[in-house]
N, C-alpha and C positions, 0 to 999 in steps of 0.2 A: 768269608772263611768258610770252608766246608772241612769240618773237624770229626775225625774221628775218636774215640776214646776206648782203651783197652784193658783188661787187668782183670787179678781172679774176683770171685762174688766175694764181696765185702771188703772192695779196695775203695769204694767211695767215687765210682764214674755218676753215680747217678747224682748225688750233692755236687760236684764239679760241673756237672751239665746243667744243672740250674742255675749257680752260680756265673758260668761263660755264657750261658742264655740272655742273662741279664746284661751283662756286660757288652757284649756282642750284639744283641737285639736280632739275635736269629734265633728259630726255634730248635726245641729239641726233638729227634725223630723217631721214634717208639715203634717198631714194628708192631706189638701186643696194640697198641692205641689204632693206629691204621687198620687192620683188620677188624677191631671192635666195631670202627664208626662206618668201615665198607660192610661190613654186614648189618649195623643198624640202618645202613641207607640204601639197604637192597639194590647195591650195586652190582655189574658182573662179577667182581673180583670175590666182593664180599658173597656173593652166591656162591660161589666156588670152594673159597675157603670155607666156609659153614658146611659144605656137604663133605670136608674131609673130617672136620671138628666132629660133626654128628656123629660119625661113625668112631670117633675116638683116636682117628689120625693125625700123623703130625700134618700140619699144610706143607709143600712142598717146596722146597728153595724158591722155582720160578715163579710161584705165585707171588710167593712173599716179597721176591724183585721187583717183580712188575705192579705191585702195590705200593712199594717205595719208589719206584720211578715217575709213578704217576703224582705221590706226593711233592717228589721233590720241582715239579711240575708247576706246583701253587704258587701264588703270589709272593707269600712271606717267605717261600726259600729263595729268591731272587739274590739275596746278598749272601746267602750260608744256610748251613746248619749244622747240627752237631747230631749223629749218631753215636748212641752208648751200646747198643744190642744186638747190632749186625754191622759186620759179617762174624759171624763165629770159627769157620772153616775157612779152610784155602780153597775148597770148592766154590764157597758162597761168595770169597773175596773177588774170585776170577770172574763169576757168573755178572757181580757188581760194575766190573770194569768193561765187560762184553755190553754191557746196558747202556754203558758212557756216564756211568756215577763214579767220578774222582773226588779223592781226598786233597785238599794244600796240607794239613798236616795230621800227623797219626800220633797222638799221646799215649804212653803206656802206663800205669800206673803201678809200678812193682811193690807187692808188700809180702812180707814173709806169711809163710803158712801161719806158724805160730799168733801172728797177731791178727791172722783172716777168723782163726779161729776165735780168737777173743772177743772179737768185733760181734762177728754173725752170732754168738752164744746171748750176746747182751742186746740183739735186736728187739726193740717191741714194735707192735702195731694196734691202733685201737680198733677194739672189734666193732666200734660203731660210727667213725667219722673215717678211718682207715688212714689217721693219721701213723707220722713214723717216726720212732723214738729210739736212743740207744742209750744204755743204762753204762756204757763206758764213753761214748762220745759226744752224745746227744740226749741226757737225762731228760726226763720229765721232772716238774717244779716238785711233785707229790709222787712217790713211788706206786707204781701201778696204777696212775690215775692219768689221762689226757687232760692237757693243757687246754686244748679248745674245747672238749665237750664235756670231760668228767667222766668219759665212759673207761672202762676196762682195758688195761693194756695186754695184749697176749705175746706169747712168743710162738711164729708160725712154724709149722713143720719143718720149712725149707732151712730152718735156721737152725735146727737140732745136729748135733755135732754128727751123726751118722750121713746124715742130709747132706751136709758143709763137705763131709769126705770124700762122698760121690761126686757133688758138683766140682770139686776141686779137680777132681781126678780128669774129669771130662775136659777143663778146661787145658790142663797139661796136657793130656792126648790132640786136643784138634785145634785150641785159639792159640799156643804157644807158638808155634809153627808160622803165625801171621808175623810173628815180630821180624824174622827172617825176610817172610815176604815184601812189609813195606819198609823194609831196612834195605832191600834191595833197591828200593825205587827213590831211597832218599828222602824219605819223609816220613821217617820215624823219631821219635825223641823220646826217653826214657825215663823218668824220675821212681827215684826209690824215696818212699813214701813210710816205708814201714814204722817212722819215729817223727813223721812228720803232723803239725795240724792240718785241719782244714782248708785255715786260710794261707797256711805255709806251701801248701798243693797247691791251693789257687793262685798263690802268687809265683810260682815256677810255672806254671803252665801260661801264664797270662804273661810272663818275659817273654814267648816264643812269638809273640804276637807284634813284640817290636823290634826285632832281629832283622 
């Protein structure tokens, strides 16, 4: 199964990717992780990406797509993979297709703006071990304290209201057009998840695999 998850920031794509990865026995492919590993290992792509990052520039799409293509050729991707952070734009989607990267299923997790603000305002991260929580959906056992290491939980700048608004604007401008793009290819399924639990969303996505 070659799966792409789409949705606004805070829709729960990362959580669903983890659950589906375990169910299907396929890896989650994160462009950030790929680039960090490439830089650490000193590969050609890593060196190229680092040169842009050191200058404070965005890594170009062609570098990212080449890194994804190389990652998908590894043994653990033979039975499929899950992408949840790429593509984010029509040009990226077209470039992936041109590179031979195809999807069996694209799932769009639709969540209202109001619910996104509520969820992201509730996000917390442990400043020591990096564990993620949400005071709305996945609260820690003790307020403000990490269950795993007892570290302090903090709110990231990315999850503050002004930043969330900016991220939603980018999503609507750049990523929402992908819904029509993949609908035309007849591989898009949409789930209205505003009022659904994590387990219910997972159940609805899983149902597509038996179709």
